Backbone as JSON, one array per atom type, in Angstrom:
{
  "sequence": "MENLNKQQLILLALLVSFVTSIATGIVTVALMNQAPVGVVQTINKVVERTIETVSGPTKETEVKETIVVSVDDQVVGAVEKNKNSVVRIYRTNTDLSADSNSMVFVGLGAVVSTDGIVATDNNLISDGGKYFITTPDNKLIDLSILRAVNSEQIALLKIKNDDKNPVKYSAVSISKNDLKLGQSVIYIGGETKDSVSTGIVSSLSTKDVKPSDNSTSTPLVTKIYSIETSVPSSFISGGLLLNLSGELVGIKAIYIDSSKTNLFTPSSNIQDTLSVLTNSQKNAQ",
  "N": [[28.78, 84.51, 20.22], [31.1, 84.71, 19.14], [33.04, 84.7, 20.86], [33.21, 81.6, 21.18], [34.81, 78.84, 20.55], [36.18, 76.17, 18.17], [35.3, 73.9, 18.51], [33.04, 74.0, 20.54], [31.15, 75.56, 18.86], [30.17, 73.5, 16.91], [29.4, 71.5, 18.82], [27.05, 72.88, 19.68], [25.68, 73.61, 17.02], [24.48, 70.88, 17.09], [23.0, 70.58, 19.12], [20.88, 72.25, 17.96], [20.28, 71.56, 15.98], [18.68, 68.71, 17.41], [17.0, 69.79, 18.99], [15.51, 71.34, 16.72], [15.05, 69.02, 15.46], [13.18, 67.48, 17.02], [11.09, 69.54, 17.42], [10.02, 69.45, 15.1], [9.03, 67.17, 14.56], [7.01, 67.21, 16.42], [5.43, 68.97, 15.67], [4.38, 67.33, 13.4], [3.19, 65.31, 13.76], [1.18, 66.65, 15.37], [-0.25, 68.04, 13.03], [-0.65, 65.21, 11.37], [-2.3, 64.19, 13.0], [-4.91, 66.05, 13.21], [-5.27, 66.0, 10.02], [-7.02, 64.84, 6.88], [-8.55, 61.08, 6.83], [-7.49, 59.89, 4.1], [-5.44, 60.89, 3.78], [-3.77, 60.3, 5.8], [-3.33, 57.66, 5.33], [-1.99, 57.52, 3.04], [0.41, 58.16, 3.63], [1.24, 56.61, 5.33], [1.18, 54.42, 3.82], [3.54, 54.85, 1.78], [5.59, 55.41, 3.58], [5.61, 52.68, 4.55], [6.22, 51.49, 2.05], [9.1, 52.65, 2.0], [10.39, 51.96, 4.12], [10.09, 48.6, 3.19], [11.56, 49.19, 0.79], [14.2, 49.63, 1.92], [15.01, 47.58, 4.06], [14.81, 45.21, 2.29], [13.49, 42.36, 0.46], [12.1, 39.81, 2.68], [12.97, 36.72, 3.58], [11.33, 33.6, 2.29], [9.93, 31.24, 5.34], [10.23, 27.8, 4.86], [8.37, 25.25, 5.24], [7.84, 22.18, 6.64], [6.08, 19.2, 6.5], [5.47, 16.49, 8.06], [3.93, 13.57, 8.01], [2.44, 11.29, 10.29], [1.43, 7.61, 9.74], [-0.19, 5.03, 11.06], [0.31, 1.92, 12.31], [-2.33, 0.87, 12.36], [-3.77, 2.05, 10.72], [-2.42, 1.22, 8.33], [-2.82, -1.6, 8.11], [-5.97, -1.39, 7.89], [-5.97, 0.14, 5.39], [-4.84, -1.9, 3.45], [-6.28, -4.03, 3.9], [-9.32, -3.01, 2.94], [-8.01, -2.47, 0.34], [-7.9, -5.21, -0.82], [-10.2, -6.18, -0.82], [-12.09, -7.15, -2.97], [-10.76, -8.92, -4.25], [-10.1, -11.45, -2.65], [-11.91, -14.77, -3.09], [-14.69, -16.99, -2.58], [-14.03, -20.39, -2.73], [-15.97, -23.41, -4.48], [-17.71, -26.48, -4.72], [-19.11, -29.07, -7.05], [-20.55, -31.36, -4.8], [-19.48, -34.41, -3.84], [-20.43, -36.71, -3.11], [-22.16, -39.23, -3.71], [-24.11, -40.37, -1.88], [-25.6, -38.1, -1.19], [-27.17, -35.17, -1.89], [-27.44, -34.13, -4.92], [-26.98, -31.35, -6.55], [-25.93, -30.19, -4.2], [-23.76, -27.56, -2.38], [-20.37, -27.88, -1.73], [-18.41, -26.34, 0.07], [-14.99, -24.99, -0.84], [-12.79, -23.91, -0.19], [-10.24, -20.65, 0.02], [-9.36, -18.26, -2.47], [-6.82, -16.06, -4.63], [-7.99, -13.53, -6.26], [-5.35, -12.94, -9.21], [-5.26, -11.4, -11.64], [-6.61, -9.75, -13.9], [-8.28, -10.76, -16.06], [-9.07, -12.39, -14.92], [-7.92, -14.94, -13.78], [-7.21, -17.03, -10.71], [-5.9, -17.6, -7.87], [-4.84, -20.28, -5.96], [-4.93, -22.79, -2.92], [-2.98, -25.54, -4.13], [-3.73, -28.39, -3.44], [-6.27, -28.29, -2.16], [-7.79, -28.77, -4.86], [-8.79, -31.14, -7.63], [-8.67, -33.38, -9.77], [-11.26, -33.64, -12.46], [-12.89, -32.28, -10.61], [-15.53, -29.85, -10.49], [-16.0, -26.77, -9.93], [-16.84, -23.46, -8.38], [-17.32, -20.38, -7.81], [-18.51, -17.66, -5.45], [-20.48, -14.94, -5.9], [-21.17, -11.49, -4.83], [-23.8, -10.79, -4.9], [-24.95, -13.71, -3.96], [-24.39, -15.39, -6.35], [-23.5, -18.21, -8.44], [-20.69, -18.71, -10.44], [-18.72, -20.19, -12.6], [-15.43, -22.04, -12.6], [-13.09, -22.63, -14.11], [-10.02, -24.96, -14.61], [-7.04, -24.25, -14.97], [-4.08, -24.87, -14.52], [-3.14, -27.7, -12.34], [-0.9, -29.49, -10.89], [0.31, -31.53, -9.68], [3.15, -31.31, -8.05], [3.4, -29.09, -7.47], [2.85, -26.03, -5.52], [0.63, -24.83, -5.62], [-2.11, -24.12, -7.85], [-4.12, -22.56, -10.41], [-6.82, -21.11, -11.58], [-9.69, -19.97, -13.63], [-12.02, -17.56, -13.56], [-15.27, -18.23, -14.96], [-15.86, -16.0, -18.28], [-17.38, -13.42, -19.83], [-17.08, -13.68, -23.4], [-18.0, -11.44, -25.0], [-19.21, -9.27, -23.46], [-16.71, -8.82, -21.61], [-15.68, -8.91, -18.19], [-13.81, -6.97, -16.15], [-11.7, -7.86, -13.49], [-11.03, -7.39, -9.92], [-7.86, -7.44, -8.93], [-5.38, -8.73, -7.44], [-2.13, -7.17, -5.68], [1.12, -8.77, -6.56], [3.32, -9.44, -4.12], [6.68, -8.85, -4.9], [9.23, -8.61, -3.18], [11.65, -10.64, -1.0], [10.35, -11.85, 1.88], [10.91, -10.91, 5.35], [12.63, -11.91, 8.92], [10.13, -11.25, 11.73], [8.43, -9.08, 10.06], [5.51, -7.61, 9.71], [2.44, -8.7, 9.14], [-0.78, -9.37, 7.56], [-3.73, -11.18, 7.55], [-6.14, -12.58, 5.51], [-9.29, -14.33, 5.67], [-11.85, -16.84, 6.34], [-14.56, -18.67, 5.82], [-17.55, -17.81, 5.45], [-17.92, -14.34, 5.29], [-15.06, -12.32, 5.31], [-12.66, -12.6, 7.39], [-9.98, -10.97, 9.51], [-6.39, -11.02, 10.22], [-3.66, -10.43, 12.49], [-0.2, -10.27, 12.68], [3.59, -11.43, 12.88], [6.01, -12.56, 10.85], [7.33, -15.57, 11.72], [8.93, -17.76, 11.17], [10.87, -18.62, 8.67], [11.1, -21.74, 6.13], [13.9, -22.37, 4.02], [14.7, -23.66, 0.54], [17.27, -25.62, -1.37], [16.91, -24.94, -4.93], [17.01, -26.09, -8.6], [17.52, -23.52, -10.98], [15.53, -21.66, -12.85], [16.21, -22.06, -16.15], [17.43, -24.59, -15.4], [20.26, -25.59, -15.76], [22.87, -27.68, -15.88], [25.56, -26.01, -15.21], [24.73, -24.22, -13.69], [24.71, -22.89, -10.87], [22.72, -23.69, -7.64], [20.12, -22.25, -6.48], [18.62, -20.63, -3.43], [15.63, -20.31, -2.1], [12.36, -19.39, -0.38], [10.65, -21.41, 1.1], [8.25, -22.08, 2.7], [6.37, -19.98, 4.6], [6.41, -19.32, 8.16], [3.78, -17.9, 10.29], [2.91, -15.95, 12.94], [0.24, -15.54, 13.43], [-3.07, -15.64, 14.79], [-5.21, -17.43, 14.09], [-8.17, -19.21, 13.15], [-7.55, -21.06, 10.51], [-8.15, -20.94, 6.84], [-7.38, -22.68, 4.08], [-5.64, -21.81, 0.85], [-6.29, -19.16, 2.08], [-5.84, -15.09, 2.13], [-2.51, -14.07, 2.63], [-0.81, -11.34, 3.4], [1.25, -7.93, 2.99], [1.63, -4.79, 4.79], [1.62, -3.27, 3.18], [-0.77, -4.0, 1.4], [0.23, -5.77, -0.16], [0.01, -9.09, -1.82], [2.03, -11.73, -0.19], [1.77, -14.17, 0.45], [0.09, -17.79, 0.43], [-2.25, -19.39, 2.1], [-1.46, -22.68, 2.39], [-1.5, -26.2, 2.56], [0.86, -28.3, 3.81], [1.88, -31.49, 2.91], [4.62, -32.69, 3.93], [4.86, -32.12, 6.61], [3.28, -31.07, 10.0], [2.76, -28.82, 10.78], [-0.18, -26.32, 10.89], [0.1, -23.55, 9.99], [1.43, -22.7, 8.14], [2.47, -20.94, 5.21], [2.52, -20.71, 1.75], [4.99, -18.88, -0.38], [4.59, -15.54, -2.1], [6.28, -15.91, -4.54], [6.39, -18.71, -5.18], [3.15, -17.99, -6.73], [3.92, -16.55, -8.84], [6.13, -18.38, -10.09], [4.58, -20.51, -10.64], [2.74, -18.87, -12.67], [3.94, -18.13, -13.94], [4.99, -19.69, -15.86], [2.7, -21.23, -16.72], [2.01, -19.31, -18.85], [3.95, -19.77, -20.36], [3.66, -22.16, -21.35], [1.38, -21.9, -22.8], [1.93, -20.39, -24.49], [3.85, -21.88, -26.01], [2.23, -23.43, -27.29], [0.41, -22.3, -29.08]],
  "CA": [[28.85, 83.45, 19.67], [32.24, 85.37, 18.86], [33.96, 83.98, 21.65], [32.98, 80.83, 20.98], [35.65, 77.91, 19.77], [35.4, 75.17, 17.27], [34.65, 72.55, 19.32], [31.73, 74.81, 21.07], [30.04, 75.58, 17.6], [29.95, 71.89, 16.96], [28.28, 71.08, 20.05], [25.53, 74.02, 19.72], [24.95, 73.28, 16.33], [23.83, 69.17, 16.97], [21.76, 71.21, 19.68], [19.86, 73.0, 17.66], [19.14, 70.44, 15.15], [18.43, 68.04, 18.05], [15.59, 70.71, 19.08], [14.69, 71.59, 15.78], [14.04, 67.61, 15.29], [12.06, 67.51, 18.31], [10.01, 70.34, 17.41], [9.32, 68.76, 13.8], [8.51, 65.62, 14.97], [5.48, 67.42, 17.23], [4.28, 69.11, 14.71], [4.06, 66.86, 12.33], [1.59, 64.85, 14.42], [-0.04, 67.64, 15.29], [-0.76, 67.63, 11.8], [-1.37, 64.28, 11.07], [-3.63, 64.26, 13.87], [-5.69, 67.22, 11.53], [-5.65, 65.51, 8.41], [-8.04, 63.27, 6.86], [-8.1, 59.95, 6.98], [-7.62, 59.8, 3.07], [-4.23, 61.57, 3.35], [-2.34, 59.91, 6.68], [-3.34, 56.07, 4.79], [-1.42, 57.15, 1.44], [1.55, 58.54, 3.95], [1.5, 55.2, 6.33], [1.97, 53.93, 2.25], [4.73, 55.43, 1.49], [6.77, 54.96, 4.26], [5.8, 51.09, 4.98], [7.2, 50.92, 1.42], [9.98, 53.05, 2.34], [10.68, 50.43, 4.89], [10.27, 47.73, 2.61], [12.97, 49.15, 0.03], [15.37, 49.08, 2.74], [15.36, 46.34, 4.69], [14.79, 43.95, 1.34], [12.56, 41.29, 0.87], [12.31, 39.0, 3.79], [13.21, 35.01, 2.74], [10.01, 32.71, 3.26], [10.43, 30.18, 6.11], [9.6, 26.76, 4.27], [7.82, 24.25, 6.6], [7.65, 20.66, 5.82], [4.93, 18.88, 7.73], [5.17, 15.23, 8.7], [2.62, 12.29, 8.21], [2.55, 9.64, 10.96], [0.88, 6.75, 9.23], [0.04, 4.29, 12.06], [-0.1, 0.55, 11.79], [-3.64, 0.58, 12.37], [-4.1, 2.81, 9.47], [-1.96, 0.54, 6.99], [-3.83, -3.08, 8.02], [-7.65, -1.45, 7.44], [-6.23, 0.37, 4.07], [-4.23, -3.08, 3.01], [-7.87, -5.07, 3.27], [-9.72, -1.95, 1.82], [-7.48, -2.35, -0.95], [-7.84, -6.18, -1.19], [-11.65, -6.33, -0.1], [-12.81, -7.8, -4.37], [-9.67, -9.87, -4.44], [-10.92, -12.57, -2.36], [-12.88, -15.2, -3.65], [-14.39, -18.41, -1.98], [-13.94, -21.61, -4.13], [-16.86, -23.98, -3.95], [-17.48, -27.42, -6.04], [-20.19, -29.68, -6.26], [-20.55, -32.68, -3.66], [-18.85, -35.62, -5.28], [-21.07, -37.82, -2.19], [-23.3, -40.15, -4.52], [-25.43, -40.46, -1.11], [-26.18, -36.79, -0.48], [-27.82, -34.24, -3.08], [-26.23, -34.26, -6.13], [-26.84, -30.21, -6.59], [-25.72, -29.46, -3.33], [-22.51, -27.55, -2.62], [-19.29, -27.94, -0.9], [-17.05, -24.94, 0.4], [-13.18, -25.8, -0.42], [-11.25, -22.81, 0.71], [-10.35, -18.66, -0.34], [-8.65, -18.06, -3.43], [-7.37, -14.8, -4.51], [-7.49, -13.15, -8.01], [-4.49, -12.36, -9.4], [-4.95, -10.95, -12.89], [-7.76, -8.66, -14.04], [-8.98, -11.17, -16.36], [-10.24, -13.62, -13.76], [-7.11, -16.1, -12.67], [-7.33, -16.86, -9.85], [-4.55, -18.7, -7.14], [-5.01, -21.39, -4.3], [-4.2, -23.73, -2.68], [-3.57, -26.73, -5.09], [-4.24, -29.56, -2.57], [-7.53, -27.95, -3.07], [-7.89, -28.74, -6.44], [-8.2, -32.53, -7.8], [-9.29, -33.68, -11.56], [-12.77, -33.82, -12.78], [-13.87, -31.74, -9.88], [-16.21, -28.52, -11.17], [-15.73, -25.71, -9.12], [-17.37, -22.54, -8.58], [-16.71, -18.88, -6.82], [-19.73, -16.73, -5.39], [-20.47, -13.02, -6.46], [-21.52, -10.99, -3.42], [-25.72, -11.84, -4.46], [-24.79, -15.3, -4.85], [-24.85, -15.87, -8.1], [-22.49, -18.75, -8.9], [-19.4, -18.54, -11.96], [-18.21, -21.3, -13.28], [-14.45, -22.09, -12.6], [-12.22, -23.41, -14.68], [-8.83, -25.18, -14.06], [-5.92, -23.77, -15.73], [-3.05, -25.17, -13.46], [-3.15, -28.29, -11.07], [-0.15, -30.09, -10.9], [0.43, -32.53, -8.05], [3.95, -31.54, -7.82], [3.45, -27.62, -7.32], [1.8, -25.76, -4.27], [-0.45, -23.59, -6.21], [-2.89, -24.39, -8.64], [-4.6, -21.8, -10.97], [-8.03, -21.34, -11.75], [-9.75, -19.44, -14.21], [-13.35, -17.39, -13.86], [-15.69, -17.54, -16.42], [-16.5, -14.58, -18.33], [-18.12, -13.22, -21.17], [-16.67, -12.79, -24.32], [-18.64, -10.05, -25.77], [-19.11, -8.49, -22.91], [-15.34, -9.41, -20.28], [-15.43, -8.71, -16.74], [-12.25, -6.75, -15.47], [-11.77, -8.52, -12.11], [-10.07, -6.55, -9.21], [-6.43, -8.45, -9.1], [-4.22, -8.16, -5.95], [-0.31, -7.03, -6.29], [1.88, -9.8, -5.9], [4.83, -8.91, -4.17], [8.2, -9.01, -5.97], [10.43, -8.47, -2.19], [11.26, -11.59, 0.07], [9.8, -11.43, 3.67], [12.04, -10.94, 6.7], [11.88, -12.09, 9.39], [9.68, -10.06, 12.38], [8.16, -8.34, 9.48], [3.76, -7.26, 10.0], [1.88, -9.64, 7.77], [-1.97, -9.68, 7.63], [-4.2, -12.62, 7.09], [-7.75, -12.22, 5.28], [-9.81, -15.79, 5.87], [-13.41, -16.85, 6.99], [-15.51, -19.06, 5.4], [-18.53, -16.71, 4.51], [-17.37, -13.37, 5.36], [-13.98, -11.55, 5.26], [-12.03, -11.87, 8.89], [-8.65, -10.7, 9.27], [-5.65, -11.41, 11.81], [-2.51, -9.97, 11.84], [1.01, -11.07, 13.47], [4.43, -11.03, 11.89], [6.58, -13.45, 9.97], [8.34, -16.02, 13.16], [10.02, -18.25, 10.93], [10.83, -19.16, 6.84], [12.25, -22.48, 5.59], [14.44, -22.19, 2.52], [15.1, -25.19, 0.09], [17.7, -25.29, -2.76], [16.24, -25.44, -6.27], [17.26, -25.83, -9.53], [17.6, -22.71, -11.66], [14.42, -21.86, -14.13], [16.98, -23.03, -17.27], [17.63, -26.24, -15.82], [21.39, -26.38, -16.37], [23.54, -28.03, -14.48], [26.44, -25.32, -14.64], [24.54, -23.0, -12.8], [24.83, -22.97, -9.29], [20.91, -23.87, -7.25], [19.54, -21.03, -5.93], [17.67, -20.95, -2.1], [14.08, -19.62, -2.11], [12.03, -19.3, 0.14], [10.07, -22.91, 0.84], [7.23, -21.77, 3.45], [6.01, -19.11, 5.4], [5.5, -19.52, 9.33], [3.66, -16.23, 10.93], [2.19, -15.6, 14.91], [-1.14, -15.38, 13.46], [-3.73, -16.03, 15.47], [-6.1, -17.26, 13.8], [-8.06, -20.14, 12.16], [-6.47, -20.8, 9.32], [-8.39, -21.97, 5.72], [-6.56, -23.01, 3.03], [-6.22, -19.84, -0.06], [-6.43, -17.68, 2.92], [-4.39, -14.29, 1.71], [-0.83, -13.33, 3.82], [-0.76, -9.94, 2.8], [2.54, -7.42, 3.96], [1.36, -3.76, 5.27], [1.62, -2.42, 1.81], [-1.47, -4.71, 0.92], [0.44, -7.02, -1.57], [0.05, -10.53, -1.71], [3.01, -12.31, -0.62], [1.52, -15.4, 0.8], [-1.49, -18.27, 0.07], [-2.73, -20.48, 3.11], [-1.4, -24.11, 2.21], [-1.28, -27.66, 3.06], [2.22, -29.02, 3.6], [2.08, -32.59, 3.23], [5.5, -33.04, 4.54], [4.49, -31.03, 7.58], [2.3, -31.32, 10.51], [2.25, -27.21, 10.91], [-1.15, -25.82, 10.21], [0.23, -22.14, 10.35], [2.42, -22.49, 6.94], [2.06, -20.42, 4.06], [3.51, -20.65, 0.51], [5.47, -17.14, -0.59], [4.39, -15.29, -3.86], [7.69, -16.13, -5.32], [5.76, -19.55, -6.18], [2.66, -17.77, -7.43], [4.84, -15.81, -9.56], [6.66, -19.28, -10.75], [3.32, -21.33, -11.44], [2.02, -17.9, -13.25], [5.02, -17.89, -15.46], [5.19, -22.0, -16.19], [1.51, -21.29, -17.41], [2.29, -18.35, -20.12], [5.1, -20.18, -21.57], [3.07, -23.31, -21.97], [-0.16, -21.12, -23.57], [3.07, -19.5, -26.03], [3.93, -23.06, -26.78], [0.6, -24.74, -27.87], [-0.11, -21.33, -29.8]],
  "C": [[30.53, 83.42, 19.63], [33.38, 84.68, 18.96], [34.11, 82.47, 21.76], [34.58, 79.89, 20.39], [34.97, 77.16, 19.44], [34.55, 74.21, 17.47], [32.95, 72.95, 20.07], [30.6, 75.16, 19.8], [29.54, 74.62, 17.13], [28.8, 71.22, 17.75], [26.7, 72.21, 19.99], [24.77, 73.88, 18.26], [24.87, 71.81, 16.54], [23.22, 69.55, 17.95], [20.8, 71.65, 19.46], [19.46, 72.25, 16.69], [18.71, 69.45, 15.95], [16.91, 68.46, 18.15], [15.1, 70.77, 18.39], [14.35, 70.41, 15.36], [12.83, 67.22, 15.68], [10.85, 68.47, 17.95], [9.3, 69.93, 15.56], [8.74, 67.64, 13.94], [6.89, 66.34, 15.63], [4.66, 68.08, 16.04], [3.51, 68.73, 13.71], [2.58, 65.78, 12.7], [1.28, 64.9, 14.92], [-1.02, 67.6, 14.12], [-1.59, 66.91, 11.0], [-3.02, 64.01, 11.91], [-4.67, 65.21, 13.26], [-6.09, 67.03, 10.37], [-6.41, 64.73, 8.08], [-7.58, 62.48, 6.74], [-7.25, 59.3, 5.46], [-6.13, 60.12, 3.02], [-3.16, 60.69, 4.31], [-2.32, 57.94, 6.15], [-2.28, 56.22, 3.68], [0.19, 57.57, 2.6], [2.17, 57.25, 4.52], [1.74, 53.94, 4.87], [3.32, 53.73, 1.96], [5.9, 55.37, 2.59], [6.55, 53.89, 5.14], [6.7, 50.88, 3.22], [8.57, 50.86, 0.98], [10.92, 52.1, 2.82], [11.53, 49.29, 3.99], [11.51, 47.53, 1.69], [14.14, 48.99, 0.55], [15.62, 48.54, 3.53], [15.19, 44.96, 3.34], [13.74, 43.14, 1.52], [12.55, 40.22, 2.16], [12.02, 37.66, 3.2], [11.72, 34.36, 3.3], [10.78, 31.85, 4.0], [9.94, 28.81, 5.05], [9.39, 26.05, 5.42], [7.27, 23.14, 5.78], [6.94, 19.92, 7.17], [5.21, 17.06, 7.44], [4.18, 14.57, 9.41], [3.17, 11.03, 8.97], [1.58, 8.84, 10.35], [0.7, 5.69, 10.54], [-0.66, 2.99, 11.76], [-1.42, -0.01, 11.78], [-4.08, 0.7, 11.12], [-3.55, 1.33, 8.38], [-2.75, -1.2, 7.21], [-5.08, -2.46, 7.57], [-7.19, -0.97, 5.78], [-5.62, -1.01, 3.23], [-5.71, -4.04, 2.6], [-8.65, -4.25, 2.77], [-9.34, -2.24, 0.51], [-7.97, -3.56, -1.52], [-9.56, -7.28, -1.07], [-12.13, -7.37, -1.81], [-11.92, -8.25, -4.73], [-9.6, -11.3, -4.04], [-12.18, -13.4, -2.89], [-13.0, -16.3, -3.0], [-14.86, -19.59, -3.05], [-15.19, -22.46, -3.65], [-16.74, -25.45, -5.15], [-18.8, -28.63, -5.94], [-19.9, -30.8, -5.34], [-20.54, -34.44, -4.61], [-19.78, -36.45, -4.22], [-22.02, -38.26, -2.86], [-24.88, -39.93, -3.82], [-26.08, -38.94, -1.09], [-26.82, -35.75, -2.11], [-27.06, -33.83, -3.88], [-25.75, -32.18, -6.41], [-26.61, -29.61, -5.12], [-23.91, -28.76, -3.03], [-21.23, -27.54, -1.97], [-17.84, -26.45, -1.11], [-15.47, -25.61, 0.54], [-12.35, -25.04, 0.47], [-11.48, -21.89, -0.14], [-9.0, -19.48, -1.72], [-8.02, -16.51, -3.65], [-6.68, -14.47, -6.03], [-6.38, -12.35, -8.55], [-3.89, -11.7, -11.04], [-6.5, -10.89, -13.34], [-9.04, -9.35, -15.13], [-9.9, -12.39, -15.54], [-9.11, -14.64, -13.39], [-6.86, -16.37, -11.3], [-6.5, -18.31, -8.8], [-5.04, -18.81, -5.99], [-4.2, -21.93, -4.33], [-4.27, -25.24, -3.4], [-3.92, -28.27, -4.41], [-5.71, -29.59, -2.34], [-8.15, -28.37, -3.98], [-7.66, -30.2, -7.01], [-9.62, -32.49, -9.63], [-10.51, -34.14, -11.53], [-13.87, -33.38, -11.75], [-14.69, -30.6, -10.81], [-16.96, -27.82, -10.05], [-16.52, -24.06, -9.78], [-17.19, -21.36, -7.46], [-18.79, -18.6, -7.07], [-19.67, -15.75, -5.75], [-21.3, -12.42, -4.73], [-23.54, -10.84, -3.55], [-25.63, -12.88, -4.86], [-25.52, -15.87, -5.53], [-23.04, -16.99, -8.07], [-22.01, -18.86, -10.57], [-19.01, -19.47, -11.95], [-16.47, -20.93, -12.98], [-13.86, -22.97, -13.5], [-10.69, -24.12, -14.6], [-8.07, -24.93, -15.31], [-4.84, -24.38, -15.4], [-3.42, -26.14, -12.56], [-2.49, -29.39, -11.05], [0.65, -30.91, -9.58], [1.68, -32.01, -7.13], [4.59, -30.28, -7.08], [2.28, -27.53, -6.13], [0.68, -24.91, -4.78], [-1.24, -23.66, -7.19], [-3.69, -22.82, -9.11], [-5.88, -22.32, -11.2], [-8.61, -20.17, -13.12], [-11.61, -18.56, -14.22], [-13.92, -17.45, -14.75], [-15.6, -16.3, -17.06], [-17.06, -14.3, -20.01], [-17.25, -12.74, -22.2], [-16.69, -11.44, -25.28], [-18.39, -9.13, -24.73], [-17.9, -8.6, -21.02], [-15.33, -8.41, -19.35], [-14.33, -7.92, -16.04], [-12.23, -6.56, -13.86], [-10.72, -7.22, -10.96], [-8.86, -7.48, -8.85], [-5.47, -7.6, -7.95], [-2.87, -8.01, -6.52], [0.09, -7.95, -5.73], [3.08, -8.95, -5.44], [5.92, -9.6, -4.32], [9.68, -9.27, -4.92], [10.19, -9.98, -1.6], [11.31, -11.27, 1.44], [11.02, -11.72, 4.41], [11.67, -11.16, 7.6], [11.27, -11.36, 10.85], [8.91, -8.88, 11.19], [6.14, -8.8, 9.65], [3.23, -8.36, 8.7], [0.11, -9.24, 8.43], [-2.85, -10.78, 7.16], [-5.92, -12.09, 6.8], [-8.54, -14.0, 5.08], [-11.13, -15.5, 6.14], [-13.83, -17.34, 5.81], [-16.86, -18.54, 4.39], [-18.93, -15.47, 4.66], [-15.81, -13.04, 5.6], [-13.74, -11.71, 7.09], [-10.51, -11.58, 8.53], [-8.36, -10.89, 10.94], [-4.78, -10.47, 11.51], [-1.53, -10.54, 13.08], [1.97, -10.34, 12.33], [4.83, -12.9, 11.42], [7.68, -14.46, 11.34], [9.58, -16.91, 12.85], [10.13, -18.35, 8.95], [12.05, -20.53, 6.66], [12.28, -21.9, 3.84], [14.69, -23.47, 2.04], [16.31, -24.71, -1.5], [17.3, -25.58, -3.74], [16.87, -24.96, -7.16], [17.2, -24.71, -10.59], [16.33, -23.17, -12.78], [15.0, -22.74, -15.53], [17.48, -24.34, -17.27], [19.0, -26.75, -16.2], [22.25, -26.44, -15.42], [24.67, -27.05, -14.27], [26.28, -24.25, -13.85], [24.27, -23.46, -11.39], [23.06, -23.03, -8.29], [20.65, -22.73, -6.22], [18.96, -21.27, -5.3], [16.69, -19.87, -2.57], [13.25, -20.21, -0.76], [10.89, -20.81, -0.06], [8.57, -22.37, 1.6], [7.29, -20.95, 4.47], [5.5, -19.26, 6.76], [5.21, -17.95, 10.13], [3.11, -17.04, 12.82], [0.63, -15.27, 14.83], [-1.58, -15.87, 14.14], [-5.0, -15.97, 14.92], [-6.47, -19.12, 13.0], [-8.3, -20.63, 10.42], [-7.65, -21.46, 8.12], [-7.67, -21.83, 4.43], [-6.56, -22.34, 1.71], [-6.38, -18.95, 0.9], [-5.34, -17.05, 2.25], [-3.48, -14.19, 2.8], [-0.84, -11.85, 2.64], [0.55, -9.09, 3.82], [1.34, -5.97, 4.4], [1.02, -2.8, 4.05], [0.1, -2.82, 1.05], [-0.92, -5.36, -0.44], [0.29, -7.83, -0.84], [1.56, -10.77, -1.38], [3.01, -13.6, 0.32], [-0.11, -16.09, 0.62], [-1.27, -19.49, 1.32], [-2.51, -21.73, 2.25], [-0.89, -25.08, 3.07], [0.04, -27.89, 2.62], [2.36, -30.51, 3.91], [3.18, -33.34, 3.91], [5.95, -32.54, 5.75], [3.52, -31.04, 7.93], [1.92, -29.82, 11.0], [0.81, -27.27, 10.4], [-0.85, -24.25, 10.02], [0.42, -21.7, 8.92], [1.93, -21.41, 5.55], [3.14, -20.66, 2.88], [3.35, -19.47, 0.0], [4.6, -17.14, -1.73], [5.01, -15.52, -4.72], [6.86, -17.4, -6.07], [4.58, -19.29, -7.04], [2.75, -17.78, -8.73], [5.21, -17.12, -10.87], [5.64, -19.63, -11.74], [2.83, -20.05, -12.69], [2.97, -18.36, -14.77], [5.0, -19.24, -16.52], [3.3, -21.69, -17.11], [1.61, -20.76, -18.61], [3.15, -18.94, -21.08], [4.31, -21.38, -22.19], [1.81, -22.76, -22.92], [0.83, -21.04, -24.95], [2.89, -20.39, -26.27], [2.62, -23.8, -27.62], [0.3, -23.24, -28.75], [0.62, -21.77, -31.51]]
}
């Protein structure tokens, strides 16, 4: 070894270190194979903790879940949401030759407030008529006329309620957004039970109307006058037109100035009529 130069000594040291490491590994494995299970588990835990400390904590991967809701699910949800907001309106038979106690089906209506206000096509309501709705157990409940003006498309009626034990009715949500051409819509009709049809908004008729304050200096406001749809159905006046969110966007109405039978009056007319009713009630107090 005295004859070895510096470079050879370094190589020799590396060789000895390598052989020693291999021998140490063999001896360690042999000892661990012979050691009790508890000792081996303890050593493994120490090794795992050492590796975690060296490598550091791993970042958690953020997983985003995308839920796809089909149109069918939206239609089913919208109908289910409003099943208790649809009412069927009857009146006493005005034909004197018929049984005076018989009831005549008039059309449908939508409950628009929890205290029992019903919105329907104004053409269904006449002065002096006595109107009722039927309950699921075929009982009759009186309807009183709150507002039915010939120049308006919507009539408002009120379900008779017990002042001592008032019933809280399931009211439909009235859409505040304007409809768009091509938008999907749902029609709920049926004389004896709910029937459902779907389609799209195929045409919108608009009209320039005076502003609500009747100011001559304010420009005319363009509002939707009627809604035409592609819904294939035998329509009943007062039937509900919904969007996919289950909001009321229109009510089936008869337009005297049109021969079309698939027209709906927009929800904005319902809101306007409700506002006029509220203001008139306040002024009467």
